[in-house]
C-alpha positions as CSV (number, residue, x, y, z in Angstrom):
1,M,-61.4,51.9,33.0
2,A,-57.8,51.0,32.2
3,A,-55.2,49.0,34.0
4,A,-51.5,49.4,33.5
5,M,-50.8,47.4,36.6
6,A,-48.0,45.0,35.7
7,V,-44.4,45.9,35.4
8,A,-41.9,44.5,32.9
9,G,-43.7,41.3,32.2
10,E,-44.8,40.6,35.8
11,R,-48.2,39.2,36.3
12,P,-50.2,39.3,39.5
13,G,-50.2,35.8,41.0
14,R,-47.9,34.4,38.3
15,P,-44.2,34.4,37.6
16,A,-42.7,36.7,35.0
17,G,-41.3,35.5,31.8
18,P,-42.4,33.4,28.8
19,G,-44.3,30.2,29.4
20,P,-47.4,28.3,28.5
21,G,-50.6,30.2,28.5
22,P,-53.6,29.4,30.7
23,G,-55.7,26.4,29.7
24,R,-59.4,26.8,28.9
25,G,-61.3,27.7,32.1
26,E,-58.0,28.1,34.0
27,E,-57.7,31.3,36.0
28,P,-54.3,32.9,35.0
29,F,-54.2,35.7,37.6
30,S,-54.8,36.2,41.3
31,P,-57.9,38.3,42.0
32,S,-57.1,42.0,42.6
33,V,-58.9,45.2,43.7
34,L,-57.7,46.5,40.3
35,G,-60.5,44.4,38.8
36,T,-63.3,46.0,40.8
37,R,-65.6,48.8,39.9
38,E,-65.2,50.2,43.4
39,H,-61.5,50.7,42.8
40,W,-62.0,52.6,39.5
41,D,-64.8,54.7,40.9
42,A,-62.6,55.9,43.7
43,A,-59.6,56.4,41.4
44,Y,-61.6,58.5,38.9
45,E,-63.2,60.5,41.7
46,R,-59.7,61.5,42.8
47,E,-58.7,62.3,39.2
48,L,-61.9,64.3,38.6
49,Q,-61.1,66.4,41.7
50,T,-57.5,66.9,40.6
51,F,-58.7,68.1,37.2
52,Q,-61.1,70.5,38.8
53,D,-58.3,71.8,41.0
54,I,-55.4,72.1,38.6
55,G,-56.7,71.0,35.1
56,D,-54.6,67.8,35.0
57,A,-56.4,65.1,33.1
58,G,-54.4,62.4,34.8
59,E,-52.3,59.5,33.6
60,I,-52.2,58.3,29.9
61,W,-52.3,54.5,30.2
62,F,-49.4,52.8,28.5
63,G,-47.9,56.3,27.7
64,E,-48.3,58.6,24.7
65,E,-46.6,56.1,22.4
66,S,-49.6,53.8,22.8
67,M,-51.9,56.4,21.3
68,V,-49.4,57.2,18.5
69,R,-49.2,53.5,17.7
70,I,-52.9,53.2,17.3
71,I,-53.3,56.4,15.3
72,K,-50.4,55.4,13.0
73,W,-52.0,52.0,12.3
74,L,-55.4,53.6,11.5
75,E,-53.7,56.0,9.1
76,K,-51.6,53.3,7.5
77,Q,-54.8,51.3,6.8
78,K,-56.5,54.5,5.4
79,V,-59.4,53.9,7.8
80,P,-62.0,56.6,6.8
81,H,-62.2,59.4,9.2
82,D,-65.9,59.0,9.6
83,S,-65.7,55.4,10.6
84,P,-67.5,54.6,13.9
85,V,-64.9,54.1,16.6
86,L,-65.5,52.8,20.1
87,D,-63.0,53.3,23.0
88,I,-63.8,50.6,25.5
89,G,-63.1,51.8,29.1
90,T,-62.2,55.3,28.0
91,G,-61.2,56.6,31.4
92,N,-60.2,60.3,31.0
93,G,-61.0,60.2,27.3
94,V,-57.6,61.4,26.2
95,L,-57.3,58.8,23.4
96,L,-60.5,60.1,21.9
97,I,-59.2,63.7,22.0
98,E,-56.0,62.6,20.1
99,L,-58.1,60.7,17.6
100,A,-60.3,63.8,17.1
101,K,-57.2,66.0,16.6
102,S,-56.1,63.5,13.9
103,G,-59.3,64.0,12.0
104,Y,-61.6,61.2,13.2
105,T,-65.1,62.4,13.6
106,N,-67.3,59.5,14.7
107,L,-66.0,58.8,18.2
108,T,-67.6,57.1,21.2
109,G,-66.2,56.4,24.6
110,I,-67.7,54.2,27.3
111,D,-66.8,53.5,30.9
112,Y,-68.7,51.8,33.7
113,S,-67.4,54.4,36.1
114,P,-69.6,57.5,36.2
115,S,-66.7,59.5,37.6
116,A,-64.6,58.5,34.6
117,I,-67.2,59.8,32.2
118,Q,-67.6,63.0,34.2
119,L,-63.8,63.4,33.9
120,S,-63.7,62.7,30.2
121,E,-66.6,65.2,29.7
122,K,-64.6,67.9,31.5
123,V,-61.5,67.1,29.3
124,R,-63.7,67.1,26.2
125,E,-65.1,70.5,27.1
126,K,-61.6,71.9,27.8
127,E,-60.4,70.7,24.4
128,G,-63.5,72.0,22.6
129,M,-64.3,68.5,21.2
130,S,-68.1,68.5,21.7
131,D,-68.7,66.0,19.0
132,I,-67.1,63.1,20.9
133,K,-69.9,60.9,22.4
134,L,-69.4,59.7,26.0
135,K,-71.6,57.2,27.8
136,V,-71.7,55.4,31.1
137,E,-71.9,51.8,29.9
138,D,-70.8,48.4,31.3
139,F,-69.2,46.7,28.4
140,L,-70.1,43.3,29.8
141,A,-73.8,44.3,29.6
142,P,-73.9,46.7,26.6
143,S,-77.1,48.5,25.7
144,A,-78.8,47.7,22.4
145,E,-77.8,51.1,20.9
146,L,-74.1,50.2,21.4
147,S,-73.5,48.5,18.0
148,G,-72.3,49.0,14.4
149,F,-68.7,50.0,15.2
150,E,-66.0,49.5,12.6
151,I,-63.2,50.0,15.1
152,C,-63.0,49.0,18.8
153,I,-60.1,50.0,20.9
154,D,-59.0,48.6,24.3
155,K,-56.1,49.9,26.4
156,G,-56.1,47.9,29.6
157,T,-59.8,47.2,30.1
158,F,-59.5,43.5,29.3
159,D,-56.5,43.4,31.7
160,A,-58.7,44.8,34.5
161,I,-61.6,42.5,33.8
162,S,-59.1,39.6,34.0
163,L,-58.4,40.5,37.7
164,N,-62.0,40.7,38.8
165,P,-62.4,38.6,42.0
166,D,-65.9,37.4,40.9
167,N,-65.8,34.9,38.1
168,A,-63.1,36.5,35.9
169,V,-63.2,33.6,33.5
170,G,-66.9,34.1,32.8
171,K,-66.4,37.8,32.5
172,R,-63.6,37.4,29.9
173,K,-66.0,35.2,27.8
174,Q,-68.7,37.7,28.1
175,Y,-66.3,40.4,27.0
176,V,-65.7,38.5,23.7
177,R,-69.5,38.1,23.3
178,S,-70.0,41.8,23.8
179,L,-67.2,42.6,21.4
180,C,-68.9,40.5,18.7
181,S,-72.2,42.3,19.4
182,V,-70.8,45.9,19.0
183,L,-68.2,45.3,16.3
184,K,-69.3,44.9,12.7
185,P,-68.2,41.8,10.8
186,E,-64.7,42.4,9.3
187,G,-64.3,45.3,11.8
188,F,-61.0,45.9,13.6
189,F,-60.2,45.4,17.3
190,L,-57.0,47.0,18.6
191,I,-56.0,45.8,22.1
192,T,-53.1,46.9,24.3
193,S,-52.3,44.7,27.3
194,C,-49.7,44.5,30.0
195,N,-50.9,41.2,31.4
196,W,-51.4,39.0,28.4
197,T,-48.9,37.6,25.8
198,K,-49.7,37.5,22.1
199,E,-50.2,33.7,22.3
200,E,-52.6,34.1,25.2
201,L,-54.6,36.8,23.5
202,L,-54.9,34.7,20.4
203,N,-56.4,32.0,22.6
204,E,-58.8,34.4,24.4
205,F,-60.1,35.8,21.1
206,R,-60.1,32.6,19.0
207,E,-63.9,32.6,18.7
208,G,-65.0,35.0,16.1
209,F,-61.7,36.8,15.5
210,E,-58.5,36.4,13.5
211,I,-55.1,38.1,14.1
212,L,-54.1,40.7,11.5
213,E,-51.0,42.2,13.0
214,E,-48.8,42.6,16.1
215,L,-47.8,46.2,16.6
216,P,-44.3,47.1,17.8
217,T,-44.0,47.9,21.5
218,P,-41.1,48.8,23.8
219,K,-38.7,46.0,24.7
220,F,-36.8,45.3,27.8
221,C,-33.9,43.1,28.7
222,F,-33.7,41.1,32.0
223,G,-31.3,38.4,32.8
224,G,-30.0,38.3,29.2
225,R,-33.5,37.7,27.8
226,I,-35.4,40.2,25.7
227,G,-39.1,40.6,26.0
228,N,-42.0,43.0,25.8
229,S,-43.8,44.5,28.9
230,V,-46.8,45.4,26.6
231,T,-48.6,43.5,23.9
232,A,-50.5,45.3,21.2
233,L,-52.5,43.3,18.6
234,V,-54.9,44.0,15.8
235,F,-57.7,41.5,15.3
236,Q,-60.4,41.4,12.7
237,R,-63.9,40.1,13.4
238,K,-64.6,37.2,11.1
239,K,-67.2,37.5,8.5
240,V,-70.5,36.0,9.6
241,R,-71.3,33.0,7.5
242,P,-74.9,32.5,6.5
243,S,-76.6,29.5,8.1
244,I,-78.1,26.7,6.2
245,L,-81.5,28.1,7.0
246,D,-80.5,31.4,5.5
247,K,-79.4,29.7,2.3
248,L,-82.8,27.9,2.1
249,D,-84.8,31.2,2.3
């Protein structure tokens, strides 16, 4: 699942441009079909049919530069190629293919849409990347086996969850809890968003995470003001501190 649904800083149900972020518990976006599983099931069923007809894997969310940006950061940090990597909302799985081509060998992609996983399996087969693991998983209710990752990547999935018509605030909080459960302490979380500013994402992930770096993204100019239509951040999960009871053991 991915959602490059906003243009040049516009946010559904909210004016474009800089401004104060949402308060705690406040709903920053109007509900949208883009936040529903039904929408993504239908979308990936169409893309799966298109792939079977003409071999087109579909859209690369946020463009090829978004994948290059992620891979360059991993290489800059000298992240070992065998580090466990999770692509949250993998969609057509193209990011995983590019990671595999760059030498990464322990790759997992999940999506709550079975059609998306079917599509990513077809793409994986076409590219001869049989070692990439693909699973139908709802990240808001991850299975117990989904754990121990050193890198988690999100390109638009948190955006889509934020538009869910059914308790989006609660789902965002569950997303953070799920992230804490699958990502190792001191592991890295790379998020690309078209709906959230840096300051807002810092607020959303304040529990359990600290910002490491903001990655450069394309800029636009409107009305004499320069801004970014996409935000890309790297967080690190905070080291788990032993409790007082642990110290007494």
